[in-house]
N, C-alpha and C positions, 0 to 999 in steps of 0.2 A: 514336509515340503510345501503342501498346500497352505498351511498356516503362515509360513514365511512369505509366500507369494501374496497372500491376503494382506499381511502386515506391510509389505512394501507398497502395495497398491494404495493402502490407506495412508501411508506416510506421504506418498506422491500427491494424493488428493489434498491432504492437509497443507503440504508445501505450496500447492497451487493456490489454495484459498488464502494462505498467508501472503503470497506474492501479490495476489490481486488486491488484498487489503492494503499492503504497503504502497502499491501504485496509487490507489485512491487516496490514501493518507497523504502521500507526497503531493498529489494534485491539490487536495484541500489545503494543505499547509502553504503551498505556493500561492494559491488564490488568496488566502488570509494574509500572507506576507505582502502581497501586492496591495491589498486593501488597507493594511495598517502601517505600511512603510511611510516614514515621515516625508521623504523627498517627493513622493507623489502628491501628498496633501499640500505641500508648499507650492507645487507647480500649478495646482488648480486655482 
């Protein structure tokens, strides 16, 4: 019983880290997309 609870807590922690990583990755990729998108370069 305790092992199962530990496993669930561990999975929740991993899931939280993965979610945080995905949010940062999405933010980074959107920033990169803004920087590398051609229509912004042509408007400057």
